[in-house]
C-alpha positions as CSV (number, residue, x, y, z in Angstrom):
1,S,28.8,-41.1,22.7
2,D,31.3,-44.0,22.0
3,M,31.5,-44.4,18.2
4,E,31.3,-48.2,18.2
5,T,28.2,-48.1,20.4
6,S,26.6,-45.5,18.2
7,E,27.2,-47.7,15.1
8,K,25.5,-50.7,16.9
9,I,22.6,-48.5,17.9
10,Q,22.2,-47.4,14.3
11,K,22.3,-50.9,12.9
12,S,19.9,-52.3,15.6
13,G,17.0,-50.1,14.3
14,V,16.4,-48.8,17.8
15,L,16.4,-45.2,16.7
16,Q,13.0,-45.8,14.9
17,V,11.6,-47.2,18.2
18,F,12.8,-44.1,20.1
19,A,10.4,-41.9,18.0
20,S,7.4,-43.6,19.7
21,L,8.9,-43.3,23.2
22,L,9.3,-39.5,23.0
23,T,6.0,-38.5,24.5
24,P,5.3,-36.3,27.5
25,Q,3.4,-39.2,29.2
26,S,6.3,-41.7,29.0
27,S,8.4,-42.1,32.2
28,C,11.6,-42.7,30.1
29,T,11.3,-39.7,27.8
30,A,14.2,-37.8,29.5
31,K,16.4,-40.9,29.2
32,V,15.6,-41.4,25.6
33,A,16.3,-37.8,24.8
34,N,19.6,-38.1,26.7
35,I,20.6,-41.1,24.6
36,I,19.8,-39.2,21.4
37,A,21.8,-36.3,22.7
38,E,24.9,-38.5,23.3
39,V,24.5,-40.4,20.1
40,A,24.2,-37.2,18.0
41,R,27.6,-36.0,19.3
42,N,29.0,-38.3,16.6
43,E,28.8,-36.6,13.2
44,F,27.8,-39.7,11.3
45,M,24.7,-40.2,13.6
46,R,23.0,-36.9,13.0
47,N,21.4,-37.8,9.6
48,P,20.2,-41.2,10.9
49,C,18.5,-39.3,13.8
50,V,16.8,-37.1,11.3
51,D,15.9,-40.0,9.0
52,A,14.4,-41.9,12.0
53,G,11.9,-39.1,12.4
54,L,13.2,-38.1,15.9
55,V,13.1,-34.3,15.3
56,P,9.3,-33.6,15.2
57,P,8.6,-35.5,18.5
58,L,11.7,-33.8,20.2
59,V,10.4,-30.4,19.1
60,Q,7.0,-31.2,20.6
61,L,8.7,-32.0,23.9
62,L,10.0,-28.4,24.1
63,N,6.4,-27.5,25.2
64,C,6.5,-29.7,28.3
65,K,7.0,-28.5,31.9
66,D,9.5,-31.2,33.1
67,Q,12.9,-29.5,33.5
68,E,14.9,-32.7,32.9
69,V,13.0,-33.5,29.7
70,L,13.5,-29.9,28.5
71,L,17.2,-30.1,29.3
72,Q,17.8,-33.4,27.5
73,T,15.6,-32.4,24.6
74,G,17.5,-29.1,24.1
75,R,20.8,-31.0,24.2
76,A,19.5,-33.6,21.6
77,L,18.2,-31.0,19.2
78,G,21.4,-28.9,19.6
79,N,23.6,-31.8,18.8
80,I,21.5,-32.9,15.9
81,C,21.9,-29.4,14.4
82,Y,25.6,-29.1,15.0
83,D,27.3,-28.7,11.5
84,S,24.4,-30.6,10.0
85,H,22.3,-29.1,7.2
86,E,19.7,-31.8,7.4
87,G,19.4,-31.5,11.2
88,R,18.9,-27.7,11.0
89,N,16.3,-28.1,8.2
90,A,14.4,-30.7,10.2
91,V,14.3,-28.4,13.3
92,D,13.3,-25.5,11.1
93,H,10.4,-27.4,9.5
94,A,9.2,-28.6,12.9
95,G,9.2,-25.0,14.2
96,G,11.8,-25.7,16.9
97,A,13.5,-22.4,16.9
98,H,10.3,-20.4,17.7
99,I,9.5,-22.6,20.7
100,V,13.1,-22.3,22.0
101,V,13.1,-18.5,21.7
102,D,9.7,-18.4,23.6
103,Q,11.2,-20.7,26.3
104,I,14.2,-18.4,26.7
105,R,11.9,-15.4,27.1
106,S,9.8,-17.0,29.8
107,L,12.9,-18.3,31.7
108,C,15.0,-15.1,31.1
109,S,14.5,-13.6,34.6
110,K,14.9,-16.8,36.6
111,T,18.3,-17.0,38.3
112,D,18.0,-20.4,40.1
113,P,20.7,-22.9,39.0
114,A,18.3,-25.3,37.1
115,S,16.8,-22.4,35.0
116,E,20.3,-21.1,34.2
117,K,21.4,-24.5,33.1
118,L,18.4,-24.8,30.9
119,L,18.9,-21.3,29.4
120,T,22.6,-22.3,28.7
121,V,21.4,-25.4,26.8
122,F,18.8,-23.5,24.8
123,C,21.2,-20.7,23.9
124,G,23.6,-23.4,22.7
125,M,20.9,-25.1,20.7
126,L,20.1,-21.8,18.9
127,M,23.8,-21.2,18.3
128,N,24.2,-24.7,16.6
129,Y,21.0,-24.2,14.7
130,S,22.1,-20.9,13.1
131,N,25.9,-21.0,13.0
132,E,27.2,-19.6,9.7
133,N,23.8,-19.9,8.2
134,D,22.5,-16.4,7.1
135,T,19.0,-17.5,6.4
136,L,18.5,-19.1,9.9
137,Q,20.3,-16.2,11.6
138,S,17.9,-13.8,9.8
139,Q,15.0,-15.9,11.0
140,L,16.1,-15.7,14.6
141,I,16.6,-11.9,14.3
142,N,13.1,-11.5,12.9
143,M,11.8,-13.5,15.9
144,G,13.3,-10.8,18.1
145,V,16.0,-13.0,19.7
146,I,18.5,-10.1,20.0
147,P,16.8,-8.0,22.7
148,T,16.0,-11.2,24.6
149,L,19.7,-12.3,24.6
150,V,20.9,-8.8,25.6
151,K,18.5,-8.9,28.5
152,L,19.7,-12.4,29.4
153,L,23.3,-11.2,29.4
154,G,22.5,-8.3,31.8
155,I,20.6,-10.5,34.3
156,H,23.0,-13.5,34.2
157,C,26.4,-11.8,33.9
158,Q,27.6,-13.7,37.0
159,N,27.0,-17.1,35.3
160,A,30.2,-17.8,33.2
161,A,28.7,-20.7,31.1
162,L,25.6,-18.7,30.2
163,T,27.5,-15.5,29.5
164,E,29.8,-17.4,27.2
165,M,26.9,-18.9,25.2
166,C,25.4,-15.4,24.8
167,L,28.7,-14.1,23.5
168,V,29.1,-16.8,21.0
169,A,25.4,-16.2,19.9
170,F,26.1,-12.5,19.5
171,G,29.3,-13.2,17.6
172,N,27.2,-15.3,15.2
173,L,24.5,-12.8,14.7
174,A,26.5,-9.6,14.7
175,E,28.0,-10.3,11.3
176,L,24.6,-9.7,9.7
177,E,23.7,-6.1,8.8
178,S,20.1,-6.4,9.9
179,S,21.3,-7.5,13.3
180,K,23.3,-4.3,13.9
181,E,20.2,-2.2,13.6
182,Q,18.4,-4.3,16.3
183,F,21.5,-4.3,18.5
184,A,21.5,-0.5,18.3
185,Y,18.1,-0.4,20.0
186,T,19.4,-2.4,23.0
187,N,21.9,-1.6,25.7
188,I,24.4,-4.1,24.3
189,A,27.2,-1.6,24.4
190,E,26.7,-0.9,28.1
191,E,26.4,-4.7,28.9
192,L,29.5,-5.7,26.9
193,V,31.7,-2.9,28.4
194,K,30.5,-3.8,31.9
195,L,31.4,-7.4,31.3
196,F,34.7,-6.5,29.7
197,K,35.8,-4.6,32.7
198,K,35.4,-7.7,34.9
199,Q,37.5,-10.0,32.7
200,I,41.0,-11.0,33.7
201,E,41.6,-14.0,31.4
202,H,42.8,-13.4,27.9
203,D,40.4,-15.9,26.3
204,K,37.4,-14.2,27.8
205,K,38.5,-10.7,26.7
206,E,39.2,-12.1,23.2
207,M,35.6,-13.5,23.1
208,I,34.1,-10.1,23.9
209,F,36.4,-8.5,21.3
210,E,35.0,-10.9,18.7
211,V,31.5,-9.5,19.4
212,L,32.7,-5.8,19.7
213,A,34.5,-5.7,16.3
214,P,31.5,-6.5,14.0
215,L,29.1,-4.4,16.2
216,A,31.5,-1.4,16.1
217,E,31.1,-1.3,12.3
218,N,27.7,0.4,13.0
219,D,28.0,4.2,13.6
220,V,25.2,4.3,16.2
221,I,26.8,1.5,18.2
222,K,30.2,3.1,17.9
223,L,28.9,6.1,19.7
224,Q,27.1,3.9,22.3
225,L,30.4,2.1,23.0
226,V,32.3,5.4,23.4
227,E,29.6,6.6,25.8
228,A,29.7,3.3,27.7
229,G,33.5,3.8,28.4
230,L,35.0,1.3,26.0
231,V,37.8,3.7,25.0
232,E,39.1,3.9,28.6
233,C,39.2,0.1,28.7
234,L,41.1,-0.1,25.4
235,L,43.6,2.6,26.5
236,E,44.3,0.7,29.7
237,I,44.9,-2.5,27.7
238,V,47.4,-0.7,25.5
239,Q,49.2,0.7,28.5
240,K,49.5,-2.7,30.2
241,T,50.6,-4.7,27.1
242,V,52.7,-2.2,25.1
243,D,56.1,-3.4,26.6
244,S,55.3,-7.1,26.8
245,D,56.3,-9.7,24.2
246,K,54.0,-12.4,25.5
247,E,51.9,-13.8,22.7
248,D,48.6,-13.0,24.5
249,D,49.6,-9.5,25.3
250,V,50.8,-8.8,21.7
251,A,47.4,-10.1,20.5
252,E,45.5,-7.9,23.0
253,L,47.5,-4.8,22.0
254,K,46.7,-5.4,18.4
255,T,43.0,-6.0,19.0
256,A,42.5,-3.1,21.4
257,S,44.3,-0.6,19.1
258,D,42.6,-1.8,16.0
259,L,39.2,-1.4,17.7
260,M,40.2,2.0,18.8
261,V,40.8,3.0,15.2
262,L,37.5,1.4,14.2
263,L,35.6,3.6,16.8
264,L,37.1,6.7,15.2
265,L,35.6,5.9,11.8
266,G,32.2,7.2,13.0
267,D,31.8,10.9,12.6
268,E,30.1,11.5,15.9
269,S,32.2,9.1,17.9
270,M,35.4,10.6,16.4
271,Q,34.3,14.2,17.1
272,K,33.4,13.3,20.7
273,L,36.8,11.8,21.3
274,F,38.6,14.7,19.6
275,E,37.0,17.2,22.0
276,G,38.4,20.2,20.0
277,G,41.9,18.7,20.1
278,K,42.0,18.9,23.9
279,G,40.5,15.4,24.6
280,S,42.6,13.1,26.7
281,V,41.9,10.2,24.2
282,F,43.3,12.3,21.4
283,Q,46.4,13.1,23.4
284,R,47.0,9.5,24.3
285,V,46.6,8.4,20.7
286,L,49.2,11.1,19.7
287,S,51.6,9.5,22.2
288,W,51.4,6.2,20.2
289,I,53.1,7.7,17.1
290,P,56.7,7.9,18.6
291,S,56.2,4.5,20.3
292,N,58.6,1.6,19.5
293,S,55.7,-0.7,18.8
294,H,54.9,-1.0,15.1
295,Q,51.4,-1.9,16.0
296,L,50.9,1.3,18.0
297,Q,52.7,3.5,15.4
298,L,50.2,2.1,12.8
299,A,47.2,2.6,15.0
300,G,48.3,6.1,16.0
301,A,48.8,7.1,12.3
302,L,45.4,5.6,11.3
303,A,43.7,7.3,14.2
304,I,45.2,10.7,13.1
305,A,43.9,10.0,9.5
306,N,40.5,9.3,11.0
307,F,40.6,12.5,13.2
308,A,41.6,14.4,10.0
309,R,38.2,14.0,8.4
310,N,37.0,17.6,8.6
311,D,38.8,21.0,8.1
312,G,38.5,22.2,11.7
313,N,40.3,19.1,13.1
314,C,42.9,19.2,10.3
315,I,43.8,22.9,10.9
316,H,44.0,22.4,14.7
317,M,46.3,19.4,14.3
318,V,48.6,21.1,11.8
319,D,48.8,24.1,14.1
320,N,49.7,21.9,17.0
321,G,52.7,20.1,15.5
322,I,51.3,16.8,14.4
323,V,53.0,17.1,11.0
324,Q,56.5,16.8,12.5
325,K,55.5,13.7,14.5
326,L,54.3,12.0,11.3
327,M,57.4,13.0,9.4
328,D,59.6,11.7,12.2
329,L,57.6,8.4,12.0
330,L,58.0,8.2,8.2
331,D,61.8,8.8,8.7
332,R,62.0,5.7,10.9
333,H,60.5,3.7,8.1
334,V,62.4,4.8,5.0
335,E,64.9,2.0,4.8
336,D,63.2,-1.5,4.8
337,G,60.3,0.1,6.6
338,N,57.0,-1.3,7.6
339,V,54.7,-0.9,4.6
340,T,51.5,-0.6,6.7
341,V,53.0,2.1,8.8
342,Q,54.2,4.0,5.7
343,H,50.7,3.7,4.2
344,A,49.0,4.9,7.4
345,A,51.3,7.9,7.9
346,L,50.9,9.0,4.3
347,S,47.1,8.7,4.6
348,A,47.2,11.0,7.6
349,L,49.4,13.5,5.8
350,R,47.1,13.4,2.7
351,N,44.0,14.1,4.8
352,L,45.8,16.9,6.7
353,A,46.7,18.6,3.4
354,I,43.1,19.0,2.3
355,P,42.3,22.4,3.9
356,V,43.7,25.2,1.8
357,V,45.3,26.9,4.8
358,N,47.3,23.8,5.7
359,K,49.0,23.4,2.3
360,A,51.6,26.2,2.6
361,K,52.3,25.3,6.2
362,M,52.9,21.6,5.4
363,L,55.1,22.5,2.4
364,S,57.3,24.8,4.4
365,A,57.6,22.1,7.1
366,G,59.2,19.9,4.4
367,V,56.4,17.4,3.9
368,A,57.0,17.1,0.1
369,E,60.6,16.2,0.7
370,A,59.7,13.7,3.3
371,V,57.1,12.0,1.0
372,L,59.6,12.0,-2.0
373,K,61.9,9.7,0.0
374,F,59.3,6.9,-0.8
375,L,59.5,7.3,-4.6
376,R,61.6,4.1,-4.6
377,S,58.8,2.1,-3.0
378,E,57.6,-0.9,-5.0
379,M,54.5,-1.2,-2.9
380,P,51.3,0.0,-4.7
381,P,49.5,1.0,-1.5
382,V,52.4,3.3,-0.6
383,Q,52.8,4.6,-4.1
384,F,49.0,5.4,-4.2
385,K,49.1,7.4,-0.9
386,L,52.3,9.1,-1.8
387,L,50.8,10.4,-5.1
388,G,47.6,11.5,-3.4
389,T,49.5,13.4,-0.7
390,L,51.6,15.3,-3.3
391,R,48.5,16.1,-5.4
392,M,46.8,17.5,-2.3
393,L,49.8,19.6,-1.3
394,I,50.3,21.3,-4.7
395,D,46.7,22.2,-5.2
396,A,46.8,26.0,-6.1
397,Q,50.4,26.1,-4.8
398,A,52.2,27.4,-8.0
399,E,55.7,27.5,-6.5
400,A,55.6,24.0,-5.1
401,A,54.0,22.6,-8.3
402,E,56.8,24.1,-10.3
403,Q,59.5,22.8,-8.0
404,L,58.1,19.3,-8.1
405,G,57.3,19.5,-11.8
406,K,61.0,20.2,-12.6
407,N,62.1,17.2,-10.5
408,V,63.1,14.8,-13.2
409,K,63.3,11.8,-10.9
410,L,59.7,12.4,-9.8
411,V,58.4,13.0,-13.3
412,E,60.1,9.9,-14.7
413,R,58.6,7.8,-11.9
414,L,55.2,9.2,-12.6
415,V,55.5,8.3,-16.3
416,E,56.5,4.8,-15.3
417,W,53.5,4.5,-12.9
418,C,51.2,5.8,-15.6
419,E,51.7,2.4,-17.2
420,A,51.0,0.4,-14.0
421,K,48.1,-1.5,-15.6
422,D,47.9,-4.0,-12.7
423,H,47.2,-1.1,-10.3
424,A,44.4,1.1,-11.6
425,G,44.6,3.4,-8.5
426,V,48.3,4.1,-8.9
427,M,47.9,4.6,-12.6
428,G,45.0,7.1,-12.1
429,E,46.8,9.0,-9.4
430,S,50.0,9.3,-11.5
431,N,48.1,10.7,-14.4
432,R,46.3,13.1,-12.1
433,L,49.5,14.3,-10.5
434,L,51.1,14.8,-13.9
435,S,48.2,17.0,-14.9
436,A,48.2,18.8,-11.6
437,L,51.9,19.8,-11.9
438,I,51.1,21.5,-15.2
439,R,47.7,23.1,-14.1
440,H,49.0,24.5,-10.9
441,S,52.5,25.6,-12.0
442,K,51.5,26.9,-15.5
443,S,55.3,26.6,-16.1
444,K,57.1,26.1,-19.4
445,D,60.0,24.4,-17.5
446,V,57.5,21.8,-16.0
447,I,56.0,21.2,-19.5
448,R,59.4,20.7,-21.0
449,T,60.4,18.2,-18.2
450,I,57.1,16.2,-18.8
451,V,57.6,16.2,-22.6
452,Q,61.2,15.0,-22.2
453,S,60.2,12.3,-19.8
454,G,57.5,11.0,-22.3
455,G,54.5,12.1,-20.3
456,I,52.4,13.6,-23.0
457,K,50.9,10.4,-24.4
458,H,49.6,9.6,-20.9
459,L,47.8,12.9,-20.6
460,V,46.2,12.3,-24.0
461,T,45.1,8.9,-22.9
462,M,43.8,10.4,-19.7
463,A,41.4,12.6,-21.8
464,T,39.6,9.4,-22.7
465,S,39.1,8.3,-19.0
466,E,35.7,7.0,-17.9
467,H,35.9,9.6,-15.1
468,V,34.8,13.1,-16.2
469,I,36.9,14.8,-13.5
470,M,40.1,13.1,-14.9
471,Q,39.1,13.8,-18.5
472,N,38.7,17.4,-17.6
473,E,42.0,17.7,-15.7
474,A,43.8,16.2,-18.8
475,L,42.1,18.6,-21.2
476,V,43.0,21.6,-19.1
477,A,46.6,20.5,-18.8
478,L,46.8,19.8,-22.6
479,A,45.4,23.3,-23.3
480,L,48.2,24.8,-21.2
481,I,50.8,22.7,-23.0
482,A,49.4,23.9,-26.4
483,A,49.3,27.5,-25.2
484,L,52.8,27.6,-23.6
485,E,55.0,25.0,-25.3
486,L,53.2,23.8,-28.5
487,G,56.4,23.6,-30.5
488,T,58.1,21.3,-27.9
489,A,55.1,19.0,-27.5
490,E,53.8,19.0,-31.1
491,K,55.4,15.7,-32.2
492,D,54.2,13.8,-29.1
493,L,50.6,15.3,-29.4
494,E,50.5,14.1,-33.1
495,N,51.8,10.6,-32.2
496,A,49.3,10.3,-29.4
497,Q,46.5,11.1,-32.0
498,L,45.1,13.9,-29.8
499,V,43.2,15.5,-32.7
500,Q,41.3,12.2,-33.5
501,I,40.5,11.9,-29.8
502,L,39.1,15.4,-29.6
503,H,37.0,14.8,-32.7
504,R,35.5,11.7,-30.9
505,L,34.8,13.6,-27.7
506,L,33.0,16.4,-29.6
507,S,31.0,14.0,-31.7
508,D,29.9,11.9,-28.7
509,D,26.5,13.0,-27.3
510,R,27.5,11.4,-24.0
511,S,30.4,13.8,-23.4
512,A,29.8,16.1,-20.5
513,P,29.4,19.9,-21.3
514,E,32.7,20.8,-19.7
515,I,34.5,18.1,-21.8
516,K,33.0,19.6,-25.0
517,Y,34.0,23.1,-23.9
518,N,37.6,22.2,-23.0
519,S,38.0,20.1,-26.2
520,M,37.1,23.2,-28.3
521,V,39.4,25.4,-26.3
522,L,42.2,22.9,-27.0
523,I,41.4,22.7,-30.7
524,C,41.7,26.5,-31.0
525,A,45.2,26.3,-29.3
526,L,46.3,23.3,-31.5
527,I,45.8,25.1,-34.8
528,G,48.8,27.2,-34.0
529,S,50.9,24.1,-35.1
530,E,51.1,23.4,-38.8
531,P,51.0,19.6,-38.7
532,L,48.2,19.6,-36.1
533,Q,46.2,22.2,-38.0
534,K,46.4,20.0,-41.1
535,E,44.9,17.1,-39.1
536,V,42.2,19.4,-37.8
537,Q,41.3,20.5,-41.3
538,S,41.3,16.9,-42.6
539,M,38.7,15.8,-40.0
540,A,35.7,17.9,-40.7
541,F,35.7,19.6,-37.3
542,L,33.6,22.5,-38.6
543,E,30.6,20.3,-39.1
544,V,30.8,18.9,-35.5
545,V,31.4,22.3,-34.0
546,S,28.6,24.1,-35.9
547,K,26.1,21.5,-34.4
548,L,27.3,22.5,-30.9
549,R,26.2,26.1,-31.5
550,S,22.7,25.1,-30.5
551,H,23.8,23.1,-27.4
552,E,21.6,23.5,-24.4
553,N,24.6,24.6,-22.3
554,K,25.2,28.4,-23.1
555,T,29.0,28.2,-22.4
556,V,29.3,25.3,-24.8
557,A,27.2,27.1,-27.4
558,Q,29.3,30.3,-27.1
559,Q,32.6,28.4,-27.3
560,A,31.3,26.6,-30.4
561,S,30.6,29.9,-32.1
562,L,34.2,31.2,-31.3
563,T,35.7,27.9,-32.4
564,E,33.8,27.9,-35.6
565,Q,35.0,31.4,-36.4
566,R,38.7,30.3,-35.7
567,L,38.4,27.2,-37.8
568,A,36.8,29.2,-40.7
569,V,39.6,31.8,-40.6
570,E,42.3,29.1,-40.5
571,S,40.8,27.1,-43.4
């Protein structure tokens, strides 16, 4: 494997001679294969090995019975494939992978040292052959290599080298979606958890984690891992590493708590661990929130957000005091706080605020005030969750909507964020919250505050959104403005060209029925203003509206008749 020697071998032309010596009959076949294996450890020698035509005869040798020949041939092909596109192609064309998979199957149950050594080499060869190559990985998956490797891991779990090879192979294959479905039909979860429990060294645990993380993205495997007892292992790691500042322990704490959160993303696995809010796992995760470790605070808040994915869980958690824990956590992160923790805690509060019965309880617990402390945040992810949480809280809560809608600082910040063109999510949520403040409060004071802060033009723009739900929310809010405070908003509505926009929405065949309906309701309200009425008259609305009298949607057709009458009277 010495570079200088390899160069001399290449120049001497001996590689071409080797091709003819690689026959099962030759007594020096194993030695030749061994030389090729050593030479191919040098990157610059892999292509010359391919060019010398060594791959087809090496692949043929995979069928022979001599263990030493098989061992050296497996090494040679593995090294030729390592990081070499040409090497992999040559092995692929010669059908090498198929033979190796068959060999692994036939050797799988043998536990003598020679067979285990051979299995290790063959697994290594497949790993080099398919590493970071989706096409070749898919090929191996289609050959059914996954169940074979899982079986191998179960039988040979005492053999460190072979186990390691299996794990690296799993890590390679597990990234592919198609592999996860195959893994789900094996007992991989059980085998990995069993193996994980035996590990003491950080590197070995890390290796298993690298396989667990991509596999745990699959919901079926999530549940299998939970049933195999992975959660208990993870909680134990957290307990052992939480107070340590050693680099390995900090890394393990992060990986274990992240994986825990990932397991909770599956509906079945999450519900199993929640156990009606009585589960020991749920209780342990709760204890992470007041912890001094940012990583655990983050994982705890994310876990709560994941548990809060159905009304039953949310109601139970709010009734059992989780809101106060999350508010205390947010309090610790107001000044120069950890952005990921802020984001996670706000996510949890937003989810908890979805059930109707939770809103009033959370408002009286002071959640709105706690959330408003983050109005100063310049971090879009935090802004986004803050807006979503407030919008959930005020849904059908008139008093809270009025209180927040009269908060000038909040409304001014919303108007500012309505222009955050770089952050579509923040912009959309700000518009939706502005509209929600009006729709749920139906308050003149709120409308006046929004007019004075320059919010009207944003609501008008929102009526042209590509999302029907947002268009609708905007039109309903604008109709309330026109009904309650038309005089105050008149100038802004005119400047924002609302009448022209409504004409466009009514003329457009693609507009949803509810958009057409609410646009007509709004037109009827706007003609109470002289300048806006003039605009309506100048734009031939009668013509557009009369066409809608025959609309297939009855509600739209009825509103068209009413609107036509109103317009005819006013003209």
